[in-house]
N, C-alpha and C positions, 0 to 999 in steps of 0.2 A: 253465670259463667264468668270465670276470671281469665283475663288475658294477660300474658306476660309481656311487659314492656321491654323492647330491645335496649341493650346498653348502647346508647347513642354516642357516648364518648369513645367507646371501643370501635364502633362502626366508623366514626369520623377518622379515628387514627388509622384504621385499616384502609379506608378509601384514600386518605392522604398519602399513605405509604405506596399504595398501588399507583396513584397518580404520579408520585415522585419517580417511580421506577419506569413509567411509561414514557413514550415520546411526549415532549411538551406540546401544548396546544397553541393555537386553536386547531382542532381537527376539522376536516371538511368532508362533506358528502359530495360524491360526484356521480354523474350519469352520462352515458353516451348511447347512441343508437344509430341505426342506419338500415340499409337494405343489403341483404346478401346477394350472391350471384344468381339465385333463383327468384329474386324479387320479393323474398320474404323479409318483413321488417324484424328487427331485433333491438333489444335494449339491454344495457348492462348497468348495474348500480353498485356502488361500493363506498367504502370509508377509507380515507387516506390520512395517515398520521404524518405530520410535518417532520421533515428531516433536514431542512435547509436546502434541499435539492428540489428541482421542479417536479420530479416524479418520485416523491417519498414513498415509504413502504405502504403497500395496500394491506389493510387490516381484514377486510372481508369483501366479497363480491357475490353477486347473484344476478339472475336475469328475469326476475318476476316482481310483481308488486309487493310481495312479502319481503323480498330483499330490499326494495326501496324503503318500506316502512322500518325494517330493521336498521338500515343505514341511518335513517333520520333519527331514530331513537338513540343509537350509539353516539352519534355526533352531539346531539343535544345533551345527553347525560354526561359525557366526558367534559364538554365545554362548560357545563353548569356546576360541576363538582366543587370548584373553589367557593362559589357563592352559596351552594347548599350546605357544605360543611361549616362554613363561617356562620350561617344562620342558625344551624343546629347548636353550635357552640355558644352563640349569643343567647339562644333560648335556654340552654342549660344553665348559663351563668345567671340569667334572670330568675329561674326557678330556685337556684341556690340562694340568691339574695332574699327571695320571698320566704324560703324555709328558715333562713337565719332570722328574718324579721318576725316570723311566727313564734320562733323560740324566744326572741327578745320580748315580744308583747306578752307572751304567756308568763314570763318570769317577772314582769313589772306590775306596778299598780294598774288597776283597770283604767284603760283609756277609752274615751268616747268614740263612737262609730266614725265621726268625721276625722279624728286624728288617725285612727286605724286605716281608713280608706286612703288618706293622704300618704301615709307611710307605705302602704302596699303599692300605690301608683309610683312612688319614688323608687321603690325597690325594683319594680318591673322596668322602669325607664333606664335604670342603671346610673352609674356615677357620672356626674357632670351634666346630666340631662335636665 
């Protein structure tokens, strides 16, 4: 079975554009709860996007554990996007260096395994590493 690899560069570009258009981070998860006039307990969970004001826009709310889990995921994902897209771009750059190295090794005189291994490590580590 062949699986199609996603175009990670396009995905990173798309995520960066979405992040640039959204409220800047860090976003936060909030919860509150209490007891209503009948003595029943209640809870509310949500995600708040920062706006520079104490009560920034509320992105989502809910009153159950699913809402709590959803809020935690949204906040973690939004706040991690810059790190994740940078890591994917670094990974793609390393793969490009290894591909270029493979082309270079293929077109040169046969090098020993130790030389090839050293050059592969250098390509994966990147410039200046």
